[in-house]
All heavy atoms as a GROMACS GRO file, in nm:
protein
  581
    1ARG      N    1   8.004   5.588  31.145
    1ARG     CA    2   7.965   5.598  31.006
    1ARG      C    3   8.028   5.486  30.926
    1ARG      O    4   8.140   5.447  30.950
    1ARG     CB    5   8.007   5.731  30.950
    1ARG     CG    6   7.934   5.845  31.011
    1ARG     CD    7   7.969   5.971  30.938
    1ARG     NE    8   7.878   6.074  30.980
    1ARG     CZ    9   7.904   6.201  30.977
    1ARG    NH1   10   8.020   6.243  30.932
    1ARG    NH2   11   7.816   6.288  31.017
    2ARG      N   12   7.955   5.443  30.826
    2ARG     CA   13   8.006   5.339  30.737
    2ARG      C   14   8.090   5.400  30.625
    2ARG      O   15   8.056   5.505  30.572
    2ARG     CB   16   7.891   5.261  30.675
    2ARG     CG   17   7.817   5.177  30.773
    2ARG     CD   18   7.712   5.095  30.702
    2ARG     NE   19   7.641   5.017  30.799
    2ARG     CZ   20   7.509   5.009  30.807
    2ARG    NH1   21   7.434   5.075  30.722
    2ARG    NH2   22   7.453   4.936  30.899
    3LEU      N   23   8.195   5.328  30.592
    3LEU     CA   24   8.281   5.372  30.482
    3LEU      C   25   8.339   5.249  30.415
    3LEU      O   26   8.390   5.159  30.482
    3LEU     CB   27   8.394   5.460  30.535
    3LEU     CG   28   8.500   5.503  30.435
    3LEU    CD1   29   8.440   5.597  30.330
    3LEU    CD2   30   8.616   5.570  30.506
    4LEU      N   31   8.331   5.244  30.283
    4LEU     CA   32   8.397   5.140  30.204
    4LEU      C   33   8.494   5.208  30.109
    4LEU      O   34   8.461   5.308  30.046
    4LEU     CB   35   8.296   5.060  30.122
    4LEU     CG   36   8.208   4.962  30.197
    4LEU    CD1   37   8.106   4.901  30.102
    4LEU    CD2   38   8.291   4.854  30.263
    5VAL      N   39   8.613   5.153  30.100
    5VAL     CA   40   8.711   5.197  30.002
    5VAL      C   41   8.739   5.075  29.914
    5VAL      O   42   8.781   4.971  29.963
    5VAL     CB   43   8.841   5.246  30.068
    5VAL    CG1   44   8.947   5.278  29.964
    5VAL    CG2   45   8.813   5.367  30.156
    6VAL      N   46   8.710   5.089  29.786
    6VAL     CA   47   8.718   4.977  29.693
    6VAL      C   48   8.794   5.022  29.569
    6VAL      O   49   8.762   5.127  29.512
    6VAL     CB   50   8.576   4.932  29.651
    6VAL    CG1   51   8.582   4.818  29.552
    6VAL    CG2   52   8.493   4.896  29.773
    7GLY      N   53   8.893   4.944  29.528
    7GLY     CA   54   8.959   4.978  29.403
    7GLY      C   55   9.102   4.930  29.393
    7GLY      O   56   9.153   4.861  29.480
    8ASP      N   57   9.164   4.971  29.287
    8ASP     CA   58   9.304   4.940  29.257
    8ASP      C   59   9.391   5.035  29.338
    8ASP      O   60   9.407   5.151  29.302
    8ASP     CB   61   9.328   4.956  29.108
    8ASP     CG   62   9.474   4.937  29.069
    8ASP    OD1   63   9.556   4.902  29.157
    8ASP    OD2   64   9.506   4.958  28.951
    9LEU      N   65   9.445   4.986  29.448
    9LEU     CA   66   9.527   5.070  29.536
    9LEU      C   67   9.677   5.050  29.511
    9LEU      O   68   9.759   5.109  29.579
    9LEU     CB   69   9.493   5.044  29.682
    9LEU     CG   70   9.347   5.068  29.720
    9LEU    CD1   71   9.326   5.047  29.869
    9LEU    CD2   72   9.300   5.206  29.679
   10ASN      N   73   9.710   4.965  29.414
   10ASN     CA   74   9.850   4.940  29.377
   10ASN      C   75   9.937   4.900  29.495
   10ASN      O   76  10.056   4.932  29.499
   10ASN     CB   77   9.911   5.059  29.303
   10ASN     CG   78   9.865   5.066  29.161
   10ASN    OD1   79   9.839   4.964  29.098
   10ASN    ND2   80   9.851   5.186  29.109
   11GLY      N   81   9.880   4.831  29.591
   11GLY     CA   82   9.956   4.780  29.704
   11GLY      C   83   9.875   4.679  29.782
   11GLY      O   84   9.751   4.682  29.779
   12THR      N   85   9.944   4.589  29.850
   12THR     CA   86   9.878   4.493  29.937
   12THR      C   87   9.844   4.561  30.069
   12THR      O   88   9.895   4.670  30.099
   12THR     CB   89   9.967   4.371  29.964
   12THR    OG1   90  10.078   4.412  30.044
   12THR    CG2   91  10.015   4.306  29.835
   13VAL      N   92   9.759   4.498  30.150
   13VAL     CA   93   9.722   4.561  30.278
   13VAL      C   94   9.841   4.566  30.374
   13VAL      O   95   9.837   4.639  30.472
   13VAL     CB   96   9.601   4.492  30.344
   13VAL    CG1   97   9.476   4.513  30.262
   13VAL    CG2   98   9.626   4.345  30.368
   14GLN      N   99   9.948   4.491  30.345
   14GLN     CA  100  10.068   4.497  30.428
   14GLN      C  101  10.164   4.607  30.382
   14GLN      O  102  10.263   4.635  30.450
   14GLN     CB  103  10.142   4.362  30.425
   14GLN     CG  104  10.068   4.249  30.492
   14GLN     CD  105   9.961   4.185  30.404
   14GLN    OE1  106   9.966   4.196  30.282
   14GLN    NE2  107   9.865   4.121  30.466
   15ASP      N  108  10.136   4.670  30.271
   15ASP     CA  109  10.223   4.774  30.216
   15ASP      C  110  10.225   4.896  30.309
   15ASP      O  111  10.120   4.951  30.342
   15ASP     CB  112  10.170   4.814  30.077
   15ASP     CG  113  10.262   4.907  30.001
   15ASP    OD1  114  10.328   4.992  30.064
   15ASP    OD2  115  10.265   4.896  29.879
   16ARG      N  116  10.342   4.940  30.350
   16ARG     CA  117  10.354   5.056  30.440
   16ARG      C  118  10.292   5.181  30.381
   16ARG      O  119  10.242   5.268  30.452
   16ARG     CB  120  10.500   5.083  30.476
   16ARG     CG  121  10.560   4.978  30.566
   16ARG     CD  122  10.701   5.013  30.603
   16ARG     NE  123  10.783   5.019  30.480
   16ARG     CZ  124  10.903   5.068  30.475
   16ARG    NH1  125  10.961   5.117  30.582
   16ARG    NH2  126  10.971   5.069  30.361
   17GLY      N  127  10.296   5.193  30.248
   17GLY     CA  128  10.240   5.310  30.182
   17GLY      C  129  10.089   5.322  30.200
   17GLY      O  130  10.032   5.431  30.189
   18LEU      N  131  10.023   5.210  30.228
   18LEU     CA  132   9.878   5.212  30.252
   18LEU      C  133   9.845   5.226  30.401
   18LEU      O  134   9.728   5.225  30.438
   18LEU     CB  135   9.811   5.087  30.195
   18LEU     CG  136   9.813   5.074  30.043
   18LEU    CD1  137   9.743   4.946  30.000
   18LEU    CD2  138   9.749   5.194  29.978
   19GLY      N  139   9.947   5.239  30.484
   19GLY     CA  140   9.928   5.250  30.628
   19GLY      C  141   9.825   5.354  30.671
   19GLY      O  142   9.744   5.327  30.761
   20PRO      N  143   9.823   5.473  30.610
   20PRO     CA  144   9.722   5.571  30.650
   20PRO      C  145   9.578   5.522  30.628
   20PRO      O  146   9.488   5.562  30.701
   20PRO     CB  147   9.753   5.692  30.562
   20PRO     CG  148   9.900   5.681  30.534
   20PRO     CD  149   9.923   5.532  30.520
   21LEU      N  150   9.557   5.436  30.532
   21LEU     CA  151   9.424   5.378  30.510
   21LEU      C  152   9.400   5.256  30.598
   21LEU      O  153   9.298   5.246  30.666
   21LEU     CB  154   9.406   5.336  30.363
   21LEU     CG  155   9.378   5.443  30.262
   21LEU    CD1  156   9.373   5.382  30.122
   21LEU    CD2  157   9.247   5.513  30.292
   22THR      N  158   9.494   5.163  30.595
   22THR     CA  159   9.474   5.037  30.666
   22THR      C  160   9.474   5.055  30.818
   22THR      O  161   9.421   4.970  30.888
   22THR     CB  162   9.577   4.932  30.623
   22THR    OG1  163   9.709   4.982  30.644
   22THR    CG2  164   9.559   4.894  30.477
   23SER      N  165   9.530   5.164  30.867
   23SER     CA  166   9.526   5.188  31.011
   23SER      C  167   9.388   5.237  31.055
   23SER      O  168   9.355   5.233  31.173
   23SER     CB  169   9.633   5.288  31.052
   23SER     OG  170   9.605   5.416  30.998
   24ARG      N  171   9.307   5.284  30.962
   24ARG     CA  172   9.174   5.338  30.994
   24ARG      C  173   9.059   5.253  30.941
   24ARG      O  174   8.944   5.279  30.973
   24ARG     CB  175   9.161   5.479  30.938
   24ARG     CG  176   9.252   5.578  31.008
   24ARG     CD  177   9.246   5.714  30.940
   24ARG     NE  178   9.318   5.814  31.015
   24ARG     CZ  179   9.448   5.837  31.005
   24ARG    NH1  180   9.520   5.764  30.923
   24ARG    NH2  181   9.506   5.931  31.075
   25LEU      N  182   9.092   5.156  30.857
   25LEU     CA  183   8.990   5.071  30.796
   25LEU      C  184   9.023   4.925  30.821
   25LEU      O  185   9.140   4.889  30.836
   25LEU     CB  186   8.982   5.096  30.645
   25LEU     CG  187   8.948   5.238  30.602
   25LEU    CD1  188   8.972   5.254  30.453
   25LEU    CD2  189   8.805   5.270  30.638
   26ASP      N  190   8.921   4.842  30.823
   26ASP     CA  191   8.941   4.699  30.842
   26ASP      C  192   8.963   4.632  30.707
   26ASP      O  193   8.891   4.658  30.611
   26ASP     CB  194   8.820   4.636  30.911
   26ASP     CG  195   8.800   4.691  31.051
   26ASP    OD1  196   8.901   4.712  31.121
   26ASP    OD2  197   8.684   4.712  31.090
   27ALA      N  198   9.060   4.543  30.704
   27ALA     CA  199   9.088   4.464  30.585
   27ALA      C  200   9.020   4.329  30.601
   27ALA      O  201   9.000   4.282  30.713
   27ALA     CB  202   9.238   4.446  30.569
   28PRO      N  203   8.988   4.264  30.491
   28PRO     CA  204   8.929   4.131  30.500
   28PRO      C  205   9.031   4.031  30.549
   28PRO      O  206   9.151   4.061  30.553
   28PRO     CB  207   8.888   4.101  30.356
   28PRO     CG  208   8.981   4.182  30.273
   28PRO     CD  209   9.007   4.307  30.353
   29PRO      N  210   8.985   3.913  30.585
   29PRO     CA  211   9.081   3.809  30.625
   29PRO      C  212   9.183   3.787  30.514
   29PRO      O  213   9.150   3.800  30.396
   29PRO     CB  214   8.995   3.684  30.643
   29PRO     CG  215   8.854   3.731  30.646
   29PRO     CD  216   8.849   3.865  30.581
   30THR      N  217   9.305   3.756  30.554
   30THR     CA  218   9.406   3.730  30.452
   30THR      C  219   9.369   3.602  30.378
   30THR      O  220   9.299   3.517  30.429
   30THR     CB  221   9.546   3.716  30.514
   30THR    OG1  222   9.540   3.612  30.611
   30THR    CG2  223   9.590   3.846  30.578
   31GLY      N  224   9.415   3.593  30.260
   31GLY     CA  225   9.386   3.478  30.175
   31GLY      C  226   9.439   3.506  30.038
   31GLY      O  227   9.514   3.600  30.018
   32PHE      N  228   9.400   3.428  29.945
   32PHE     CA  229   9.452   3.445  29.811
   32PHE      C  230   9.383   3.562  29.742
   32PHE      O  231   9.419   3.674  29.768
   32PHE     CB  232   9.444   3.314  29.733
   32PHE     CG  233   9.537   3.211  29.790
   32PHE    CD1  234   9.489   3.108  29.867
   32PHE    CD2  235   9.672   3.221  29.769
   32PHE    CE1  236   9.576   3.015  29.921
   32PHE    CE2  237   9.760   3.129  29.822
   32PHE     CZ  238   9.712   3.025  29.900
   33ALA      N  239   9.290   3.540  29.657
   33ALA     CA  240   9.222   3.647  29.582
   33ALA      C  241   9.322   3.737  29.511
   33ALA      O  242   9.302   3.857  29.501
   33ALA     CB  243   9.131   3.729  29.673
   34PHE      N  244   9.432   3.678  29.466
   34PHE     CA  245   9.531   3.756  29.394
   34PHE      C  246   9.470   3.812  29.268
   34PHE      O  247   9.398   3.743  29.196
   34PHE     CB  248   9.654   3.671  29.361
   34PHE     CG  249   9.730   3.622  29.481
   34PHE    CD1  250   9.805   3.507  29.473
   34PHE    CD2  251   9.727   3.690  29.601
   34PHE    CE1  252   9.877   3.461  29.582
   34PHE    CE2  253   9.799   3.645  29.712
   34PHE     CZ  254   9.874   3.530  29.702
   35SER      N  255   9.499   3.938  29.238
   35SER     CA  256   9.432   4.005  29.127
   35SER      C  257   9.528   4.062  29.022
   35SER      O  258   9.483   4.109  28.919
   35SER     CB  259   9.345   4.119  29.181
   35SER     OG  260   9.423   4.214  29.251
   36TRP      N  261   9.658   4.057  29.048
   36TRP     CA  262   9.752   4.120  28.955
   36TRP      C  263   9.880   4.040  28.944
   36TRP      O  264   9.929   3.992  29.047
   36TRP     CB  265   9.783   4.261  29.002
   36TRP     CG  266   9.875   4.333  28.908
   36TRP    CD1  267   9.840   4.401  28.796
   36TRP    CD2  268  10.016   4.339  28.917
   36TRP    NE1  269   9.952   4.450  28.734
   36TRP    CE2  270  10.061   4.413  28.808
   36TRP    CE3  271  10.110   4.288  29.006
   36TRP    CZ2  272  10.195   4.438  28.784
   36TRP    CZ3  273  10.243   4.313  28.985
   36TRP    CH2  274  10.285   4.388  28.874
   37PRO      N  275   9.935   4.030  28.826
   37PRO     CA  276   9.878   4.059  28.695
   37PRO      C  277   9.778   3.950  28.656
   37PRO      O  278   9.785   3.837  28.705
   37PRO     CB  279   9.999   4.060  28.601
   37PRO     CG  280  10.098   3.967  28.665
   37PRO     CD  281  10.075   3.981  28.814
   38ALA      N  282   9.686   3.984  28.569
   38ALA     CA  283   9.577   3.892  28.536
   38ALA      C  284   9.626   3.760  28.480
   38ALA      O  285   9.568   3.656  28.508
   38ALA     CB  286   9.480   3.959  28.438
   39GLY      N  287   9.733   3.762  28.402
   39GLY     CA  288   9.783   3.640  28.339
   39GLY      C  289   9.836   3.537  28.436
   39GLY      O  290   9.821   3.417  28.415
   40LEU      N  291   9.900   3.580  28.543
   40LEU     CA  292   9.955   3.492  28.646
   40LEU      C  293   9.957   3.571  28.777
   40LEU      O  294  10.061   3.623  28.818
   40LEU     CB  295  10.096   3.445  28.608
   40LEU     CG  296  10.161   3.347  28.704
   40LEU    CD1  297  10.080   3.219  28.718
   40LEU    CD2  298  10.303   3.316  28.658
   41PRO      N  299   9.843   3.584  28.842
   41PRO     CA  300   9.833   3.671  28.960
   41PRO      C  301   9.923   3.626  29.075
   41PRO      O  302   9.926   3.508  29.110
   41PRO     CB  303   9.686   3.660  29.000
   41PRO     CG  304   9.615   3.602  28.883
   41PRO     CD  305   9.716   3.522  28.808
   42VAL      N  306   9.996   3.722  29.131
   42VAL     CA  307  10.086   3.694  29.242
   42VAL      C  308  10.061   3.785  29.362
   42VAL      O  309  10.123   3.768  29.467
   42VAL     CB  310  10.235   3.704  29.200
   42VAL    CG1  311  10.270   3.599  29.096
   42VAL    CG2  312  10.266   3.843  29.148
   43ALA      N  313   9.972   3.884  29.348
   43ALA     CA  314   9.945   3.978  29.457
   43ALA      C  315   9.803   4.030  29.448
   43ALA      O  316   9.745   4.037  29.340
   43ALA     CB  317  10.042   4.095  29.452
   44ARG      N  318   9.747   4.065  29.564
   44ARG     CA  319   9.616   4.131  29.566
   44ARG      C  320   9.641   4.279  29.590
   44ARG      O  321   9.669   4.323  29.702
   44ARG     CB  322   9.526   4.074  29.675
   44ARG     CG  323   9.388   4.141  29.672
   44ARG     CD  324   9.287   4.073  29.761
   44ARG     NE  325   9.316   4.097  29.901
   44ARG     CZ  326   9.276   4.017  29.999
   44ARG    NH1  327   9.209   3.909  29.973
   44ARG    NH2  328   9.304   4.047  30.123
   45ILE      N  329   9.633   4.357  29.482
   45ILE     CA  330   9.652   4.502  29.494
   45ILE      C  331   9.522   4.576  29.469
   45ILE      O  332   9.520   4.698  29.470
   45ILE     CB  333   9.766   4.552  29.402
   45ILE    CG1  334   9.732   4.532  29.256
   45ILE    CG2  335   9.898   4.487  29.438
   45ILE    CD1  336   9.832   4.597  29.161
   46ASP      N  337   9.416   4.501  29.446
   46ASP     CA  338   9.282   4.557  29.432
   46ASP      C  339   9.210   4.527  29.563
   46ASP      O  340   9.196   4.410  29.600
   46ASP     CB  341   9.210   4.495  29.312
   46ASP     CG  342   9.289   4.519  29.185
   46ASP    OD1  343   9.276   4.630  29.131
   46ASP    OD2  344   9.364   4.429  29.143
   47GLN      N  345   9.170   4.629  29.635
   47GLN     CA  346   9.128   4.612  29.773
   47GLN      C  347   8.982   4.646  29.796
   47GLN      O  348   8.923   4.726  29.724
   47GLN     CB  349   9.215   4.700  29.865
   47GLN     CG  350   9.363   4.679  29.853
   47GLN     CD  351   9.408   4.538  29.888
   47GLN    OE1  352   9.339   4.466  29.958
   47GLN    NE2  353   9.524   4.499  29.840
   48VAL      N  354   8.928   4.585  29.902
   48VAL     CA  355   8.797   4.619  29.956
   48VAL      C  356   8.820   4.636  30.106
   48VAL      O  357   8.847   4.540  30.176
   48VAL     CB  358   8.693   4.507  29.930
   48VAL    CG1  359   8.557   4.547  29.985
   48VAL    CG2  360   8.683   4.475  29.782
   49LEU      N  361   8.813   4.760  30.154
   49LEU     CA  362   8.839   4.792  30.294
   49LEU      C  363   8.715   4.859  30.352
   49LEU      O  364   8.642   4.928  30.281
   49LEU     CB  365   8.958   4.887  30.305
   49LEU     CG  366   9.088   4.843  30.238
   49LEU    CD1  367   9.189   4.956  30.239
   49LEU    CD2  368   9.144   4.720  30.305
   50GLY      N  369   8.692   4.841  30.481
   50GLY     CA  370   8.571   4.899  30.537
   50GLY      C  371   8.586   4.948  30.680
   50GLY      O  372   8.678   4.911  30.752
   51ARG      N  373   8.491   5.033  30.718
   51ARG     CA  374   8.476   5.078  30.856
   51ARG      C  375   8.325   5.083  30.881
   51ARG      O  376   8.251   5.144  30.803
   51ARG     CB  377   8.537   5.216  30.877
   51ARG     CG  378   8.523   5.265  31.021
   51ARG     CD  379   8.586   5.399  31.044
   51ARG     NE  380   8.514   5.500  30.967
   51ARG     CZ  381   8.570   5.604  30.909
   51ARG    NH1  382   8.700   5.623  30.916
   51ARG    NH2  383   8.498   5.693  30.843
   52GLY      N  384   8.280   5.017  30.985
   52GLY     CA  385   8.136   5.010  31.011
   52GLY      C  386   8.066   4.915  30.917
   52GLY      O  387   7.944   4.905  30.917
   53ALA      N  388   8.142   4.846  30.838
   53ALA     CA  389   8.094   4.745  30.745
   53ALA      C  390   8.205   4.642  30.734
   53ALA      O  391   8.314   4.673  30.689
   53ALA     CB  392   8.064   4.806  30.609
   54GLU      N  393   8.179   4.521  30.779
   54GLU     CA  394   8.283   4.419  30.783
   54GLU      C  395   8.298   4.351  30.647
   54GLU      O  396   8.202   4.295  30.594
   54GLU     CB  397   8.248   4.314  30.888
   54GLU     CG  398   8.350   4.204  30.900
   54GLU     CD  399   8.311   4.097  30.998
   54GLU    OE1  400   8.204   4.110  31.061
   54GLU    OE2  401   8.386   4.001  31.011
   55VAL      N  402   8.417   4.358  30.592
   55VAL     CA  403   8.448   4.288  30.468
   55VAL      C  404   8.481   4.145  30.508
   55VAL      O  405   8.584   4.120  30.570
   55VAL     CB  406   8.564   4.354  30.392
   55VAL    CG1  407   8.592   4.279  30.262
   55VAL    CG2  408   8.534   4.501  30.365
   56THR      N  409   8.392   4.053  30.477
   56THR     CA  410   8.408   3.915  30.522
   56THR      C  411   8.486   3.828  30.424
   56THR      O  412   8.539   3.725  30.464
   56THR     CB  413   8.272   3.850  30.549
   56THR    OG1  414   8.196   3.850  30.428
   56THR    CG2  415   8.197   3.924  30.658
   57GLU      N  416   8.490   3.869  30.298
   57GLU     CA  417   8.557   3.788  30.197
   57GLU      C  418   8.589   3.873  30.075
   57GLU      O  419   8.513   3.962  30.039
   57GLU     CB  420   8.464   3.674  30.155
   57GLU     CG  421   8.516   3.585  30.047
   57GLU     CD  422   8.412   3.484  30.000
   57GLU    OE1  423   8.304   3.473  30.058
   57GLU    OE2  424   8.441   3.418  29.899
   58VAL      N  425   8.702   3.843  30.014
   58VAL     CA  426   8.737   3.902  29.885
   58VAL      C  427   8.783   3.785  29.797
   58VAL      O  428   8.866   3.704  29.840
   58VAL     CB  429   8.848   4.007  29.896
   58VAL    CG1  430   8.890   4.056  29.759
   58VAL    CG2  431   8.801   4.124  29.980
   59SER      N  432   8.728   3.777  29.678
   59SER     CA  433   8.768   3.670  29.586
   59SER      C  434   8.796   3.730  29.448
   59SER      O  435   8.736   3.829  29.409
   59SER     CB  436   8.660   3.562  29.577
   59SER     OG  437   8.538   3.616  29.533
   60ALA      N  438   8.889   3.667  29.378
   60ALA     CA  439   8.920   3.708  29.241
   60ALA      C  440   8.824   3.637  29.146
   60ALA      O  441   8.784   3.523  29.170
   60ALA     CB  442   9.064   3.673  29.207
   61ARG      N  443   8.788   3.706  29.040
   61ARG     CA  444   8.695   3.654  28.941
   61ARG      C  445   8.769   3.625  28.811
   61ARG      O  446   8.889   3.649  28.801
   61ARG     CB  447   8.580   3.753  28.917
   61ARG     CG  448   8.516   3.807  29.045
   61ARG     CD  449   8.478   3.702  29.145
   61ARG     NE  450   8.358   3.632  29.100
   61ARG     CZ  451   8.306   3.529  29.162
   61ARG    NH1  452   8.362   3.483  29.272
   61ARG    NH2  453   8.199   3.471  29.116
   62GLU      N  454   8.697   3.581  28.709
   62GLU     CA  455   8.759   3.548  28.581
   62GLU      C  456   8.809   3.673  28.508
   62GLU      O  457   8.750   3.780  28.520
   62GLU     CB  458   8.659   3.474  28.494
   62GLU     CG  459   8.627   3.335  28.545
   62GLU     CD  460   8.538   3.259  28.449
   62GLU    OE1  461   8.546   3.282  28.327
   62GLU    OE2  462   8.460   3.176  28.498
   63ALA      N  463   8.913   3.654  28.430
   63ALA     CA  464   8.974   3.763  28.354
   63ALA      C  465   8.874   3.828  28.259
   63ALA      O  466   8.786   3.760  28.204
   63ALA     CB  467   9.094   3.711  28.277
   64THR      N  468   8.889   3.958  28.242
   64THR     CA  469   8.799   4.035  28.156
   64THR      C  470   8.872   4.108  28.043
   64THR      O  471   8.810   4.182  27.969
   64THR     CB  472   8.724   4.141  28.238
   64THR    OG1  473   8.819   4.230  28.295
   64THR    CG2  474   8.640   4.078  28.346
   65GLY      N  475   9.001   4.094  28.035
   65GLY     CA  476   9.078   4.166  27.936
   65GLY      C  477   9.164   4.275  27.996
   65GLY      O  478   9.250   4.332  27.930
   66SER      N  479   9.143   4.308  28.122
   66SER     CA  480   9.224   4.405  28.194
   66SER      C  481   9.355   4.339  28.236
   66SER      O  482   9.368   4.217  28.234
   66SER     CB  483   9.147   4.453  28.318
   66SER     OG  484   9.231   4.530  28.402
   67ASP      N  485   9.451   4.418  28.281
   67ASP     CA  486   9.573   4.361  28.336
   67ASP      C  487   9.554   4.318  28.482
   67ASP      O  488   9.644   4.263  28.543
   67ASP     CB  489   9.691   4.459  28.323
   67ASP     CG  490   9.672   4.587  28.400
   67ASP    OD1  491   9.556   4.630  28.418
   67ASP    OD2  492   9.773   4.646  28.442
   68HIS      N  493   9.436   4.343  28.538
   68HIS     CA  494   9.400   4.298  28.672
   68HIS      C  495   9.280   4.205  28.661
   68HIS      O  496   9.196   4.222  28.573
   68HIS     CB  497   9.353   4.415  28.760
   68HIS     CG  498   9.458   4.515  28.790
   68HIS    ND1  499   9.500   4.541  28.918
   68HIS    CD2  500   9.530   4.597  28.711
   68HIS    CE1  501   9.592   4.635  28.916
   68HIS    NE2  502   9.612   4.671  28.790
   69LEU      N  503   9.269   4.111  28.754
   69LEU     CA  504   9.146   4.033  28.764
   69LEU      C  505   9.046   4.116  28.844
   69LEU      O  506   9.084   4.187  28.938
   69LEU     CB  507   9.170   3.901  28.836
   69LEU     CG  508   9.261   3.801  28.766
   69LEU    CD1  509   9.281   3.678  28.855
   69LEU    CD2  510   9.204   3.761  28.631
   70PRO      N  511   8.918   4.106  28.813
   70PRO     CA  512   8.819   4.174  28.896
   70PRO      C  513   8.811   4.104  29.032
   70PRO      O  514   8.841   3.984  29.042
   70PRO     CB  515   8.688   4.159  28.818
   70PRO     CG  516   8.712   4.053  28.717
   70PRO     CD  517   8.858   4.040  28.698
   71VAL      N  518   8.775   4.177  29.134
   71VAL     CA  519   8.757   4.118  29.266
   71VAL      C  520   8.612   4.139  29.312
   71VAL      O  521   8.547   4.238  29.275
   71VAL     CB  522   8.855   4.173  29.372
   71VAL    CG1  523   8.998   4.137  29.337
   71VAL    CG2  524   8.839   4.322  29.388
   72LEU      N  525   8.565   4.045  29.390
   72LEU     CA  526   8.431   4.052  29.448
   72LEU      C  527   8.448   4.057  29.598
   72LEU      O  528   8.518   3.973  29.657
   72LEU     CB  529   8.351   3.927  29.408
   72LEU     CG  530   8.217   3.908  29.477
   72LEU    CD1  531   8.118   4.014  29.428
   72LEU    CD2  532   8.164   3.769  29.453
   73GLY      N  533   8.388   4.155  29.662
   73GLY     CA  534   8.393   4.165  29.807
   73GLY      C  535   8.256   4.139  29.867
   73GLY      O  536   8.155   4.184  29.814
   74ARG      N  537   8.253   4.062  29.973
   74ARG     CA  538   8.131   4.039  30.048
   74ARG      C  539   8.138   4.125  30.174
   74ARG      O  540   8.238   4.121  30.246
   74ARG     CB  541   8.113   3.893  30.083
   74ARG     CG  542   8.099   3.807  29.959
   74ARG     CD  543   8.048   3.669  29.993
   74ARG     NE  544   8.046   3.585  29.876
   74ARG     CZ  545   7.947   3.580  29.789
   74ARG    NH1  546   7.840   3.654  29.807
   74ARG    NH2  547   7.953   3.500  29.684
   75VAL      N  548   8.034   4.202  30.197
   75VAL     CA  549   8.034   4.300  30.305
   75VAL      C  550   7.916   4.274  30.397
   75VAL      O  551   7.803   4.254  30.352
   75VAL     CB  552   8.025   4.443  30.246
   75VAL    CG1  553   8.019   4.547  30.356
   75VAL    CG2  554   8.142   4.468  30.153
   76LEU      N  555   7.942   4.274  30.527
   76LEU     CA  556   7.839   4.260  30.628
   76LEU      C  557   7.820   4.397  30.695
   76LEU      O  558   7.914   4.450  30.754
   76LEU     CB  559   7.881   4.156  30.733
   76LEU     CG  560   7.788   4.134  30.851
   76LEU    CD1  561   7.653   4.080  30.804
   76LEU    CD2  562   7.852   4.040  30.950
   77LEU      N  563   7.702   4.453  30.679
   77LEU     CA  564   7.674   4.584  30.739
   77LEU      C  565   7.644   4.563  30.887
   77LEU      O  566   7.565   4.476  30.924
   77LEU     CB  567   7.557   4.652  30.669
   77LEU     CG  568   7.579   4.679  30.520
   77LEU    CD1  569   7.454   4.743  30.460
   77LEU    CD2  570   7.700   4.766  30.497
   78ARG      N  571   7.706   4.644  30.970
   78ARG     CA  572   7.684   4.633  31.115
   78ARG      C  573   7.593   4.743  31.162
   78ARG      O  574   7.583   4.847  31.106
   78ARG     CB  575   7.816   4.645  31.190
   78ARG     CG  576   7.913   4.535  31.156
   78ARG     CD  577   8.033   4.544  31.242
   78ARG     NE  578   8.150   4.567  31.155
   78ARG     CZ  579   8.267   4.605  31.198
   78ARG    NH1  580   8.287   4.626  31.322
   78ARG    NH2  581   8.365   4.621  31.115
   0.00000   0.00000   0.00000
């Protein structure tokens, strides 16, 4: 079955607290796409994770007034 988990998870994919999710879902390739804080992003804590759907890319977008930058995920359905 396909499953996507998308949102502000308040942790990077390396965060041990997200282990129950990241052990069951695929994370996109590592890279920048830092999303927090919006003024000077230093971490990607907004995630796009998948199972049965490969997340091929995550990129940060322009600021919208939030304290996070929006992220765009590209997903390949298998």
